[in-house]
C-alpha positions in Angstrom: -22.3 7.4 8.3 -20.4 6.1 5.3 -17.6 3.6 5.1 -14.0 4.7 4.3 -12.8 4.1 0.7 -10.8 0.9 0.1 -7.5 2.0 -1.4 -5.7 0.0 -4.0 -2.7 -0.1 -1.8 -2.6 0.8 1.9 -0.2 -0.1 4.7 -3.0 -1.7 6.5 -3.4 -4.3 3.7 -0.1 -5.9 4.7 0.2 -6.9 8.4 4.0 -7.0 8.1 4.2 -3.5 6.7 6.1 -1.1 8.9 3.3 1.4 8.8 0.6 -1.0 9.7 -1.9 0.0 12.3 -1.2 -1.7 15.6 -3.3 -4.7 16.2 -3.9 -3.9 19.9 -6.9 -1.9 20.9 -5.9 1.7 20.8 -6.6 4.3 23.5 -6.5 7.9 22.4 -5.8 9.1 26.0 -3.1 6.5 26.5 -1.4 7.5 23.2 -1.5 11.2 24.0 -0.1 10.7 27.5 3.1 9.4 25.9 3.8 13.0 24.9 4.1 14.0 28.6 7.9 13.4 28.9 8.5 15.9 26.2 5.8 18.4 27.4 7.0 18.1 31.1 9.7 20.8 30.8 7.2 23.4 29.6 4.4 22.2 31.9 4.2 25.6 33.7 3.8 27.4 30.3 0.9 25.0 29.5 -0.6 25.7 33.0 -0.2 29.4 32.4 -1.8 29.2 29.0 -4.6 27.1 30.2 -5.2 29.4 33.2 -5.3 32.5 30.9 -7.8 30.8 28.6 -9.9 29.7 31.6 -10.0 33.2 33.1 -10.8 34.7 29.7 -13.7 32.2 29.2 -15.0 32.7 32.7 -15.0 36.5 32.0 -17.2 35.7 29.1 -19.6 33.8 31.4 -19.9 36.9 33.7 -21.4 38.9 30.9 -24.8 37.2 31.0 -25.0 37.9 34.8 -24.2 41.6 34.1 -27.0 41.6 31.5 -29.4 40.2 34.1 -28.6 43.1 36.4 -29.1 45.6 33.5 -32.5 44.1 32.4 -33.9 43.6 35.9 -32.5 47.0 37.1 -32.1 50.1 35.0 -34.1 48.7 32.1 -37.1 47.4 34.2 -37.2 50.6 36.2 -36.3 52.9 33.3 -33.3 54.3 35.3 -30.8 55.2 32.6 -28.2 56.6 35.0 -27.7 53.1 36.4 -26.5 51.8 33.0 -23.0 53.4 33.2 -21.3 51.1 35.7 -22.7 47.8 34.1 -21.7 49.1 30.6 -18.2 49.9 31.9 -18.0 46.4 33.5 -19.0 44.8 30.2 -16.2 46.8 28.4 -13.6 45.7 31.0 -14.7 42.1 30.7 -14.5 42.2 26.9 -11.1 43.8 26.9 -9.8 41.3 29.5 -11.1 38.4 27.5 -9.3 39.5 24.4 -6.0 40.3 26.2 -6.0 37.0 28.0 -6.4 35.0 24.8 -3.5 36.9 23.3 -1.4 36.2 26.4 -2.3 32.5 26.1 -0.9 32.3 22.5 2.3 34.2 23.4 3.0 32.0 26.4 3.2 28.7 24.5 4.5 29.7 21.0 8.3 29.5 21.8 8.2 26.6 24.3 6.1 24.4 22.0 8.5 25.0 19.1 11.2 23.7 21.4 9.1 20.6 22.1 8.7 20.0 18.4 12.4 20.5 17.8 13.3 18.0 20.6 10.9 15.3 19.3 12.1 15.7 15.8 15.8 15.5 16.9 15.0 12.3 18.9 13.3 10.8 15.9 16.2 11.6 13.7 18.8 10.3 16.2 16.8 7.1 16.6 16.7 6.6 12.8 20.4 6.9 12.7 20.9 4.2 15.3 18.3 1.7 14.0 19.7 -1.2 12.0 19.8 -1.3 8.2 17.1 -4.0 8.2 14.7 -1.5 9.7 15.4 1.0 6.8 15.0 -1.9 4.3 11.4 -2.4 5.4 10.3 1.2 5.8 9.5 3.6 2.9 11.4 6.8 3.2 8.2 8.9 2.7 6.7 7.2 5.8 9.7 8.3 7.9 9.7 11.8 6.3 6.0 12.4 7.1 6.6 11.4 10.7 9.4 13.9 11.0 7.4 16.7 9.4 3.6 16.7 9.3 3.2 14.4 12.4 5.4 16.7 14.5 3.3 19.7 13.4 0.1 17.9 14.4 1.4 17.1 17.8 2.6 20.7 18.4 -0.7 22.1 17.3 -2.5 19.7 19.6 -0.5 20.9 22.6 -1.1 24.6 21.6 -4.8 24.5 21.1 -6.9 21.3 21.4 -5.3 20.2 24.7 -5.9 23.6 26.3 -9.4 23.9 25.1 -10.4 20.4 25.9 -9.7 21.3 29.5 -11.0 24.9 29.4 -14.2 24.2 27.4 -15.0 21.2 29.7 -14.7 23.4 32.8 -16.5 26.3 31.2 -19.3 24.0 30.2 -19.7 22.6 33.7 -19.5 26.1 35.3 -22.0 27.4 32.7 -24.4 24.6 33.4 -24.1 25.4 37.1 -24.9 29.1 36.4 -27.9 28.0 34.3 -29.3 25.8 37.1 -28.7 28.6 39.6 -30.8 30.9 37.4 -33.6 28.4 36.7 -33.3 24.7 37.4 -36.3 23.8 35.1 -34.7 25.5 32.1 -31.4 24.0 33.1 -32.8 20.4 32.9 -34.1 21.1 29.4 -30.7 22.4 28.4 -28.8 19.3 29.5 -31.1 16.8 27.9 -28.9 16.4 24.7 -25.8 15.5 26.9 -26.6 11.7 27.0 -27.0 11.2 23.2 -23.9 13.4 22.6 -21.7 11.3 24.8 -22.8 8.1 23.0 -22.3 9.7 19.6 -18.8 11.1 20.5 -17.7 7.6 21.6 -18.8 6.1 18.3 -17.2 9.0 16.3 -13.9 8.6 18.2 -13.5 4.9 17.2 -14.4 5.6 13.5 -12.4 8.8 13.1 -9.2 7.4 14.7 -9.0 4.6 12.1 -9.6 7.1 9.3 -7.0 9.5 10.6 -4.4 6.8 10.8 -5.1 5.7 7.3 -4.9 9.2 6.0 -1.5 9.8 7.7 -0.1 6.5 6.3 -1.3 7.5 2.8 0.3 10.9 3.2 3.6 9.0 3.9 3.1 6.9 0.8 2.5 10.1 -1.2 5.7 11.6 0.1 7.5 8.4 -0.9 6.3 8.8 -4.5 7.3 12.5 -4.6 10.8 11.7 -3.2 11.3 8.9 -5.7 10.2 11.1 -8.5 12.6 13.9 -7.6 15.6 11.6 -7.0 14.9 9.6 -10.1 13.9 12.4 -12.4 16.7 11.6 -14.9 15.6 8.0 -15.2 11.9 9.0 -15.6 12.8 11.5 -18.4 15.3 9.3 -20.1 12.7 6.4 -20.4 9.8 8.7 -21.0 8.0 7.4 -17.9 7.1 10.7 -16.3 3.4 10.2 -17.3 3.4 6.8 -15.6 4.7 8.2 -12.4 2.3 11.1 -12.7 -0.6 8.6 -13.0 0.7 6.7 -10.0 0.8 10.0 -8.0 -2.7 10.9 -9.1 -4.0 7.5 -8.0 -2.4 7.8 -4.6 -3.6 11.4 -4.2 -7.1 10.2 -5.1 -7.0 7.5 -2.4 -5.8 10.2 0.1 -8.6 12.5 -1.0 -11.2 9.8 -0.5 -10.0 9.1 3.0 -10.0 12.9 3.8 -13.5 13.2 2.5 -14.5 10.2 4.6 -13.1 12.0 7.6 -15.0 15.2 6.6 -18.2 13.2 6.4 -17.7 11.7 9.8 -17.0 15.2 11.3 -19.9 16.7 9.4 -22.3 14.1 10.8 -21.0 14.7 14.3 -21.2 18.4 14.0 -24.7 18.3 12.6 -25.9 16.5 15.8 -23.7 18.6 18.1 -25.1 21.8 16.7 -28.7 20.6 16.1 -29.5 19.0 19.5 -28.4 22.0 21.7 -30.2 24.4 19.4 -33.4 22.3 19.8 -32.9 22.4 23.6 -32.4 26.1 23.5 -35.6 26.7 21.5 -37.5 24.6 24.1 -35.9 26.6 26.9 -36.9 29.8 25.2 -40.5 28.7 24.9 -40.7 27.6 28.5 -38.9 30.7 29.7 -41.3 33.0 27.9 -44.3 31.2 29.5 -42.6 31.6 32.9 -42.0 35.3 32.4 -45.6 35.8 31.2 -47.0 34.1 34.3 -44.6 36.1 36.6 -42.7 33.0 37.9 -39.5 34.4 36.4 -38.0 37.7 35.4 -37.1 38.9 32.0 -33.5 39.5 33.2 -33.3 35.9 34.3 -34.5 34.7 30.9 -32.0 37.0 29.2 -29.1 35.8 31.4 -30.1 32.2 30.9 -30.3 32.5 27.1 -27.0 34.5 27.0 -25.3 31.8 29.1 -26.6 29.1 26.8 -25.3 31.1 23.8 -22.0 31.5 25.5 -21.8 27.7 25.8 -22.3 27.2 22.1 -18.6 27.4 21.3 -17.5 24.9 24.0 -20.2 22.5 22.7 -19.8 23.0 19.0 -16.0 22.9 19.3 -16.2 19.4 20.8 -16.3 17.7 17.4 -13.3 19.5 16.1 -11.4 19.0 19.3 -12.1 15.3 19.4 -11.1 15.0 15.7 -7.8 16.8 16.2 -7.1 14.9 19.4 -7.5 11.7 17.4 -5.2 12.9 14.7 -2.6 13.9 17.3 -3.0 10.5 19.0 -2.3 8.7 15.7 0.6 11.0 15.0 2.0 10.1 18.4 1.5 6.4 17.7 3.4 6.8 14.5 6.2 8.8 16.2 6.6 6.1 18.9 6.5 3.3 16.4 10.0 4.4 15.4 11.2 5.2 18.9 9.9 1.8 20.2 11.7 -0.2 17.6 14.5 -2.0 19.5 18.1 -0.8 18.8 20.7 -3.2 17.9 22.7 -4.3 20.9 25.4 -1.7 21.9 24.5 0.4 18.8 24.5 3.6 20.8 27.5 3.0 23.0 30.5 5.3 22.8 33.6 4.3 20.8 36.1 2.5 23.0 39.5 1.0 22.3 39.1 -2.4 20.7 40.2 -5.5 22.7 43.6 -6.6 21.5 44.2 -10.4 20.9 46.8 -12.0 23.1 48.4 -13.9 20.2 49.6 -12.8 16.8 47.4 -10.8 14.5 45.0 -13.1 12.6 43.3 -10.8 10.0 39.6 -11.5 9.1 38.0 -14.9 9.7 34.5 -16.1 8.7 33.6 -19.4 10.4 30.5 -21.2 9.4 28.7 -18.0 8.7 25.0 -18.3 7.6 22.7 -15.5 6.8 19.1 -14.9 5.6 17.3 -11.6 5.5 14.7 -11.1 8.3 11.8 -10.6 6.0 12.7 -13.5 3.6 9.9 -16.1 3.0 10.2 -19.0 5.4 10.6 -21.6 2.5 13.6 -19.8 0.9 17.1 -21.2 1.7 19.7 -19.1 3.5 21.6 -16.7 1.2 24.9 -17.7 2.9 25.1 -21.3 3.9 28.2 -21.8 6.0 30.9 -19.5 4.7 34.4 -20.3 5.9 37.1 -17.8 4.8 40.3 -16.4 6.2 41.8 -13.1 5.0 45.4 -13.0 6.4 46.8 -10.0 8.1 48.1 -7.5 5.5 46.5 -9.5 2.7 44.1 -8.4 0.0 41.5 -11.0 -0.9 39.2 -10.7 -3.9 35.7 -12.1 -3.5 34.1 -13.1 -6.8 30.9 -14.9 -7.8 27.9 -14.6 -10.1 25.4 -11.9 -9.7 23.2 -12.6 -6.7 25.6 -15.0 -5.1 25.7 -12.9 -1.8 29.1 -11.1 -2.2 27.7 -7.7 -1.2 25.8 -9.3 1.7 28.9 -11.0 3.0 30.8 -7.7 3.0 27.9 -6.0 4.8 28.3 -8.5 7.7 31.8 -7.3 8.5 30.8 -3.8 9.8 27.6 -5.4 11.2 25.2 -3.6 8.9 23.5 -6.9 9.3 24.2 -9.7 11.8 24.8 -13.2 10.7 22.1 -15.7 11.4 24.7 -18.1 12.8 28.5 -18.6 12.7 31.3 -16.3 13.8 33.3 -13.4 12.3 36.5 -12.3 13.9 39.0 -9.5 13.5 42.5 -10.4 14.7 40.9 -13.1 16.8 38.2 -10.9 18.4 34.6 -11.8 17.7 33.0 -8.7 16.1 29.9 -9.2 18.3 32.2 -8.4 21.3 33.1 -5.0 19.8 30.8 -2.0 20.2 29.5 -1.1 16.8 31.1 2.4 16.8 34.5 0.8 17.6 34.0 -1.9 14.9 33.1 0.8 12.3 36.2 2.8 13.2 38.3 -0.3 12.5 36.5 -1.3 9.3 36.2 1.1 6.5 33.8 0.5 3.6 33.3 1.7 0.0 30.0 0.5 -1.4 29.2 -0.3 -5.0 26.6 2.5 -5.0 28.6 5.7 -4.1 26.3 7.7 -1.9 27.2 11.4 -1.3 25.4 14.0 0.8 24.4 17.6 0.3 27.6 18.9 1.7 31.1 19.9 0.5 33.5 17.5 -1.1 35.7 17.8 2.0 32.8 17.0 4.4 31.8 14.0 2.3 35.4 12.5 2.2 36.1 13.2 5.9 33.0 11.3 7.0 35.5 8.3 6.7 37.8 9.9 9.4 36.4 13.1 11.0 39.7 13.8 12.7 41.8 13.6 9.6 43.9 16.6 8.6 44.3 18.4 5.3 47.2 16.3 4.3 45.2 13.0 4.8 42.4 14.5 2.7 44.8 15.3 -0.1 46.4 11.9 0.0 43.0 10.2 -0.1 41.9 12.3 -3.1 45.2 11.5 -4.9 44.8 7.8 -4.2 41.3 7.9 -5.7 42.6 9.9 -8.6 40.1 12.6 -7.7 42.2 15.6 -8.9 39.1 16.9 -10.6 38.2 18.3 -7.1 40.9 21.0 -7.6 39.1 22.3 -10.7 35.8 22.7 -8.9 34.7 26.3 -8.2 35.7 26.2 -4.5 37.9 23.2 -4.6 37.3 20.7 -1.7 34.8 23.2 -0.2 32.5 23.0 -3.2 29.0 21.7 -2.4 28.2 18.6 -4.4 24.4 18.9 -4.2 21.8 16.3 -3.3 23.0 12.7 -3.8 26.1 14.2 -5.5 24.1 14.3 -8.8 26.1 17.3 -10.0 29.0 14.9 -10.4 29.5 12.0 -12.8 29.2 8.4 -11.7 32.9 7.9 -11.9 33.6 11.1 -9.9 31.1 10.0 -7.2 32.8 6.6 -7.0 36.2 8.1 -6.7 35.1 10.3 -3.8 33.5 7.3 -2.1 36.8 5.5 -2.4 38.7 8.5 -1.0 36.2 8.4 1.9 37.1 4.8 2.6 40.8 5.2 2.6 41.2 8.7 4.2 41.6 7.3 7.7 44.2 4.6 6.9 41.8 1.9 8.3 43.1 -1.4 9.7 40.5 -3.3 7.7 39.2 -2.3 4.3 36.1 -3.5 2.5 35.7 -2.4 -1.1 32.6 -3.5 -3.1 33.5 -3.3 -6.8 35.1 0.1 -6.2 36.2 0.8 -9.8 33.1 -0.3 -11.8 32.2 3.3 -13.0 35.8 4.2 -14.1 37.2 4.3 -17.6 40.2 2.0 -18.4 42.8 4.8 -18.1 41.5 6.2 -14.8 41.0 2.7 -13.5 44.7 1.9 -14.1 45.8 5.0 -12.3 43.5 4.3 -9.3 44.8 0.7 -9.2 48.4 1.8 -9.1 47.7 4.3 -6.2 45.4 1.8 -4.5 48.1 -0.9 -4.3 50.1 1.3 -1.9 47.0 1.6 0.4 46.3 -2.1 0.2 49.9 -3.0 1.1 49.3 -1.4 4.6 45.9 -2.9 5.4 43.9 -6.1 5.5 41.3 -5.9 2.7 38.4 -7.7 1.3 37.5 -6.6 -2.2 34.4 -7.6 -4.2 35.5 -7.9 -7.8 33.8 -8.3 -11.1 36.6 -7.3 -13.4 39.8 -9.3 -13.9 41.7 -6.0 -13.5 40.3 -5.7 -10.0 41.0 -9.3 -9.2 44.7 -8.7 -10.0 44.9 -6.2 -7.1 44.4 -9.1 -4.7 47.0 -11.6 -3.3 44.4 -14.4 -3.4 40.9 -14.9 -4.7 37.8 -16.6 -3.1 34.9 -17.9 -5.2 31.5 -17.6 -3.6 29.0 -20.1 -5.1 25.6 -21.4 -3.8 26.2 -19.6 -0.5 29.6 -21.2 0.2 33.2 -20.5 -0.5 34.0 -23.2 -3.1 37.5 -22.3 -4.0 40.4 -20.1 -2.7 43.8 -19.5 -4.4 45.7 -17.1 -6.5 44.2 -15.9 -9.7 46.4 -18.1 -11.9 45.9 -21.2 -9.7 42.1 -20.9 -9.9 42.2 -20.4 -13.7 44.0 -23.7 -14.0 42.1 -25.7 -11.3 38.6 -24.3 -11.1 36.3 -24.6 -14.1 33.6 -22.3 -12.6 36.1 -19.6 -11.9 37.7 -20.0 -15.3 34.2 -19.6 -16.9 33.4 -16.6 -14.8 36.7 -14.9 -15.6 36.6 -15.8 -19.3 33.2 -14.1 -19.6 34.6 -11.0 -18.0 37.7 -11.1 -20.1 35.7 -11.5 -23.3 33.5 -8.5 -22.3 36.7 -6.5 -21.5 38.2 -7.5 -24.8 35.1 -6.5 -26.8 35.0 -3.1 -25.0 38.7 -2.6 -25.8 38.2 -3.4 -29.5 35.2 -1.1 -29.6 37.2 1.7 -28.2 40.0 1.2 -30.7 37.5 1.2 -33.5 
């Protein structure tokens, strides 16, 4: 047997990769047993399906016994009238076998589709509740393949291999029993290949399971490439890199093809032995049986029945390789499914929304106290991104957060709705530690507009109302007006117009305005805006700022700012540098007292001035 190909990139190469093969010794049976909670509700359908297949297969084993009666009776005595009832019995057995196999498929088709639906729904629900750090580590294609191809593999295993692993094993044992009852000497010859087959199957199972897992992970990698290519098709075409991506796809597809061929070689080697050894045993049985019939120690009918039974057992034996192979694929698909479900949820992440605890004293706004943070997968030798942030955003105040690129501004704002948890320190809302609030409650209190405006394949109305599902039509219109998103009224169906995948049918500025409308539609108590106006032209920006001032006057807001115009929306400004807040004050005060802030703003002002002169030219 050949070794699997070594791919240029595989999840197994990196032990920290989310798709890495578990280090513990894997048991196929133990993995498959984990499906039982999902299969339990349809257990009687599975029992019925298995029973129908068992009866159909046993009906097939009765045919050799009927043939024995025909050969030793009417044929041996040349009594043709006695052929009618055995012939009718053979017809009944054949029809019953066909009908029962049809009933078996009918019984499990609908219930198994329900199992697949339930497992896929649980996987999706888990993905929605897992922390952002989990999604940072996992490739989207790996998750997509778990929700699609792996679910299909598990459903097919329950429909066919599971049933026939049971049925074929029982049929084989009963068939061997019939063969021994017909002639124990021929029966011993027939079972001689059993021992080497058991050893070979054990060896095959270990090798094939590793290859199956590698192939499924590579399928996930291939799905990631396809997804990235589709979503980034504008970039690929604009930079003429479609050939590079096509080459990357071909290389990944070649690796997957090599793994699939390795699986095929393993299965072919097993099948050659599974088919070859029993055929050799059958030939020996035939030779010995003919000698017995010639010497009168056995009848021709017994030999015919024995050989017919042996031929009837060819399918249970020959299917063993395929059933073992598919069982291993189903086991690896189950492992991949439960890798997601076994990932711990963030504490309280799936609790229902409840009223937030109210502070006993006066409202205190937002406080960061000694907040430190590093990403979970950051190298051990790298310093913390945030190194003791102390910051107070007073109630009703708008505070602008500025700093150089990579200083941690976006990360700091992500800590407030607990997309990430701080490594140490404390964050409070009106005196209440955010870790004491259930996440759904916290995210009802804190509304966010990210720098990258993500929209979904839904209507404009549905996208905006994600910020406040209970908001009415008036709130929707106010939010659209605040974000200067009047362009929505010109769309074919107005707010009910579908925006398409990722909102790519809209311009960057339109997507950003809808994201801003989504953040303000619910009139949140606390508002976090991450450079919300970066994609807007100067005229639209001025209109949005004017409308946004009314919203900011009624909430406590933290705004990440890169433009001086955005900074001027704020009551005060905080400068984030080297992981700490190094200066806090009004815009004019910091321009006078803080050289770093002055340098930062002067660069922005110069850039804004150049852009303005260019537009006038």
